[in-house]
Each structure stands twice: as C-alpha cells, then as structure tokens.
N, C-alpha and C positions, 0 to 999 in steps of 0.2 A: 510363669516361666520368666527367668531373668534374661537380660541380653547377654550375648556371647562374652563380653568383657568381664562379666561378673560370675560366669559359670565356673564351677570347680573343675579342675583337670586332674584326672586319675591316670597314672602311667603304670603299666604292668609289664612284666616280661617273664620269659621262661627262666629256668635255673641258670643257663649259661649267658643269657642276655642277647642272644642272636635274634629272637622273635619278640617284638614288643607290640603292645596295644596302648593307644592313648584314647581315653574316653572323656568326653566333655559333658558336664552337668551331672546331676544326681541320677542314679540308675532308676529305671521305671519300676524295678522290683528286684529284691534280693531273696533268693530261695535256697533252702537246704533240701537236697534230694537224697533219700535213703534207698534208692533202687540198687539192686545187685550190680548193675552195669556201672553206676557211678562209684560204688564201692571198689570194683575192680579197676576202673579208670584212674581213681585217685590213690589207690592203695590205702585207703582210710575207711572209716565207718560210714561216710557220707561225702557228698560233694556239695559245695556252696557256690552258687553262681549269681552274678549281677547281670541283669538284662538291660541293654541299652538299645535305643534306636540306631539302626545301621549308620545313619548319617552322622551320628555323634561318635563314631569309632574309626580311628585310623590305625592301620596295621602296617608294620615295617618288618622286613625280614622274611626269609623263606619259611614255609610251613608244609607239612605233609598232611593230607586229608585221611580221615577214617570215617566211613559212614556206617551207621547202625540203625536198626529200628528201635524206637523208643517204646516205652510201655503204652504211650498214647496211640500207637499204631502209625505214627508218622516217622519219617527218617530224620536223623540228626547228623549233620556233617561236623565232626570234630576236627580241629586243627592243632597239630603237634609240632614242636620244634624238631627238625630232622637231626639236629646235633645232640641235644640232651634228652629228647623224648618227652619234655614237659607238655601237658595238655594246657593250652592257654585260652582258646576261645572256640565257639561253635555256633552253628546256624541251625536252629530248629525249624524244619520245614512246616511245622504246624503254625508257626508265627513268622511269616515272611517279613523281612525288613527289621528283624530283631536279631541281635547278637548276644550270646551269653558269654561271659568272661569269668574264668575261675578267680574267685576273690583272692586266693592265695597268690596269684600272679602280681597283685598290687602290693602285697607285703606291707600293708599300711594299717596300723592299729586304730586309725580314725575312720576306717571304711565302715559304712553303715552295716549293721547286723541283719541277718535274715528276718523277714517279716512273715514268712510262711515255710511250712515243711510239706513235702510231697512224698508219696510212696512210703508212708509210715508203716504199712503192713510188712515191709521187709527191713524195718529199722532194727539195728542191733539193740538188744534189750538194755544194754548199759549206756547207750549213746543218747544223752539227753541234751537238748538245746533249749535254752530259755527264750521264749518268744512272747 
C-alpha cells in the first residue's frame, strides 16, 4: 500500500450531483453482479460495483436508504439520491466495514474493470463481460 499522498482519488456522484462519494486508493475488488435485483436496481443487464474499505470513503449529500435481502442471505443497505434517484453506494451486511460504489457513479473511463462476476445463473444470455 502506498502512503496517502500517492493514493488515487476517485470521485463519483449521482446524476444530479447532490450525492457524492470520494474514494481513496484502489478498490479492494470490482465485481459485476448479474442477479435480478441488480438488474432491476440499475435498469441494465447487470450492476458493477467497486468495493472499498469504509475508512477510504467519504460521502457528502443527503441519501435515502433501501434495504433488501441479498442472494447471500444477508441484508444490503443501498443509498440513493433523494433528488434524482441514482443508486450510488451500499453497505453489504455480509462484509462489515466495506462499501460498494456503483462504478457508473465515477463516470471515469480509466476506472479498473471487473475482476469477477457473480450470480451468473441469472445472467442475460447476451450480456458478456470480458474478464
């Protein structure tokens, strides 16, 4: 790990910019999820999340929570912008101290790609991710 002065800073936001996240350092993991709930949450064929240690994430702005049960059997608390409705970040109860951030919130073409896929049993047959 590098010292804080050399760590990459990633800044993400909702569509209207009212809810922001600033993440320091490289994500611990970037994962594409094909579960039906992520499909519904994103309005797409899958969701892609970057996971960071909670201590490396700063949140600014109001958010609205929505908690649901994940396929793992643990709750996940999602945070949405109350203005535009964008899903920006979440806390998986299965992994205390970890925050997932929707990589689309970063809107950065240099963001690291997914290194794993989960819930491939519900993957849309045409949705292919090169990993």
